[in-house]
TIRO-236755 format. One line per field, with one value per residue (C-alpha): y, z, x. Coordinates in Angstrom, 2 decimals. Example, Ala and Ser with C-alpha at 12.3 -4.5 7.8 and 13.67 -1.06 7.14 Angstrom:
y = c(-4.50  -1.06)
z = c(7.80  7.14)
x = c(12.30  13.67)
END
This chain:
y = c(112.64  115.60  119.37  119.49  123.04  123.01  125.02  123.27  119.91  119.93  119.24  122.33  120.69  117.05  117.09  112.88  111.46  114.27  115.25  118.90  120.82  123.82  126.35  128.42  131.97  134.45  137.72  140.91  144.13  147.87  149.51  153.21  153.59  150.66  148.76  145.18  145.32  144.62  140.81  139.16  135.44  133.27  129.83  129.18  125.58  123.54  120.67  117.73  118.30  115.68  117.41  120.66  122.11  124.96  127.41  128.79  131.84  132.85  135.95  137.55  141.35  142.18  139.38  140.38  137.73  133.86  134.16  135.46  132.30  131.08  127.56  129.07  132.13  131.46  127.54  126.96  129.29  127.61  123.95  125.09  126.97  123.79  121.36  123.56  124.27  120.28  119.35  122.17  121.75  117.83  117.33  113.36  112.24  111.07  108.35  110.25  108.93  111.26  110.46  109.17  111.36  112.86  116.64  117.48  116.82  114.95)
z = c(154.65  155.81  153.49  150.93  149.15  145.81  143.96  145.59  146.90  150.04  153.10  154.89  158.68  158.28  158.98  158.37  161.94  163.86  165.48  164.64  166.04  164.35  163.09  160.18  159.81  157.37  157.85  156.50  157.91  157.01  154.29  153.99  151.02  151.70  154.73  154.32  151.48  153.42  154.49  157.05  156.60  159.89  160.33  163.99  164.73  167.65  167.10  168.24  168.75  171.81  173.82  172.46  171.79  169.45  168.98  165.47  164.29  161.07  160.18  156.23  156.71  153.35  151.24  147.58  145.27  145.41  147.53  151.10  152.71  155.85  154.35  150.95  152.10  155.86  155.57  153.08  155.78  158.59  157.43  156.62  159.69  161.27  159.66  159.67  163.14  164.61  162.40  163.97  167.32  166.91  167.90  168.19  165.70  167.76  165.39  164.58  161.72  160.09  161.02  158.41  158.86  156.20  156.56  152.99  151.82  148.51)
x = c(123.23  124.85  124.25  126.53  127.20  125.83  128.66  131.47  130.14  131.45  130.25  131.66  130.60  132.36  136.06  136.81  137.15  135.92  132.48  131.85  129.34  128.26  125.41  125.09  123.37  122.31  121.07  119.52  120.42  119.51  121.87  122.78  120.34  117.73  115.96  117.16  119.49  122.69  123.79  125.59  126.68  127.82  129.18  130.14  131.23  133.31  135.73  135.89  131.85  132.61  135.01  135.14  139.04  138.19  135.51  135.81  133.42  133.24  131.31  131.28  129.35  127.82  129.40  130.09  129.99  129.03  125.63  124.75  123.86  126.48  126.77  128.14  129.76  131.43  131.42  134.83  136.46  135.23  136.13  139.54  140.47  138.97  140.98  144.08  143.50  143.20  146.09  148.40  147.12  147.54  144.37  143.79  140.92  137.62  136.80  133.42  131.55  128.59  125.07  123.13  120.04  118.37  118.32  116.42  112.75  112.52)
END
């Protein structure tokens, strides 16, 4: 089962009918008043994953609310942009189905 955002119950890397290849990222950065107090969150992906026609990179520097992990902060933006871009550009679904691979331990 793919990773699902606990707050929104949304699998940001799954768009029905399309293979999505994506990677999240979270970083800590030096701020003006402390060593590691600023965060960066990213979600970068391409679609369709088997024949990429879109590459989308979302990077949020120092998110202010809702957490700071890439999946939580940048995931929803990636999902909406990818979904809208696939529809707007009329990119045909490749018929992909999510893999049934467990990503977390019990």
